DOLUMVEX-549509 format. One line per 3 residues: for each residue z negated, y, x negated of C-alpha. Coordinates in steps of 0.02 Angstrom, whole numbers, plus 50000, padded with zeros to 5 digits. Layout:
N
Z:Y:X  ...;
END
This chain:
133
51394:47824:49509  51191:47826:49451  51129:47927:49334;
51063:47904:49188  50899:47951:49135  50924:48052:48994;
51053:48170:49097  50898:48205:49225  50789:48262:49068;
50932:48379:49007  50952:48469:49166  50773:48502:49193;
50745:48569:49032  50889:48690:49053  50818:48747:49218;
50655:48774:49139  50736:48871:48987  50823:48980:49118;
50667:49016:49230  50563:49064:49067  50699:49190:49003;
50702:49259:49187  50518:49267:49179  50522:49358:48997;
50660:49473:49070  50540:49534:49213  50401:49556:49106;
50491:49656:48968  50554:49773:49127  50383:49778:49189;
50309:49825:49022  50455:49964:49007  50408:50029:49171;
50214:50041:49122  50252:50145:48962  50375:50242:49045;
50237:50297:49182  50123:50325:49044  50229:50429:48951;
50260:50548:49115  50060:50559:49125  50032:50601:48949;
50173:50744:48972  50099:50813:49135  49926:50816:49061;
50001:50914:48916  50089:51043:49013  49923:51072:49109;
49837:51101:48962  49951:51233:48899  49948:51311:49060;
49760:51317:49057  49753:51386:48869  49892:51521:48922;
49774:51580:49076  49637:51592:48968  49731:51695:48826;
49775:51797:48955  49596:51841:49012  49538:51856:48829;
49662:51984:48808  49595:52083:48944  49430:52072:48883;
49493:52132:48711  49585:52281:48793  49428:52339:48895;
49319:52331:48734  49444:52440:48657  49452:52558:48793;
49240:52548:48822  49220:52591:48620  49369:52704:48614;
49429:52609:48454  49592:52517:48410  49498:52366:48338;
49667:52260:48326  49749:52403:48220  49914:52397:48350;
49917:52591:48351  49842:52618:48513  49686:52602:48599;
49679:52471:48753  49840:52369:48703  49833:52205:48615;
49969:52187:48485  50085:52292:48603  50187:52344:48451;
50343:52221:48464  50295:52096:48341  50250:51919:48413;
50195:51863:48231  50035:51968:48238  49982:51922:48416;
49792:51878:48411  49772:51706:48429  49656:51584:48544;
49669:51410:48461  49861:51378:48498  49879:51516:48620;
49932:51698:48591  49916:51851:48697  49985:52031:48726;
49924:52179:48827  49998:52339:48883  49902:52474:48954;
49953:52598:49102  49848:52748:49121  49869:52856:49274;
49747:52994:49336  49633:52878:49435  49663:52708:49373;
49687:52611:49215  49797:52453:49229  49796:52308:49096;
49939:52179:49103  49908:52043:48993  50036:51901:48941;
49950:51736:48868  50073:51595:48795  50029:51433:48738;
50183:51298:48700  50297:51317:48856  50170:51395:48966;
50171:51577:49025  50031:51669:49115  50017:51847:49166;
49852:51940:49226  49849:52117:49284  49686:52205:49295;
49672:52379:49388  49524:52491:49341  49461:52652:49439;
49404:52785:49327;
END
């Protein structure tokens, strides 16, 4: 039996609606994928920045400790010359922006060793500097 023209139009409309829904679903999945990749890249960038900040804080701590040793002064008032905030109290560690630092001093007969720990967010960096005297 031949179809009437109204039935053909309804079938085409139904097919077009299904095709449009599939295209919209695919576009939505694509957008979600792009957003997730962007968020991951931003997180990696933030972690790299924290790592650099922690490194420079540790380096700055070494410089502060060398200054104390050179001048013979306890400039950070932690109770000893050549250490930076080596008093067990993290609340008074010197800050370099969002990064903080602690430096320990090991003094032997012929060498001076400074161990600096910089922290920024989740990043931690250690630097050791040895000086003969």
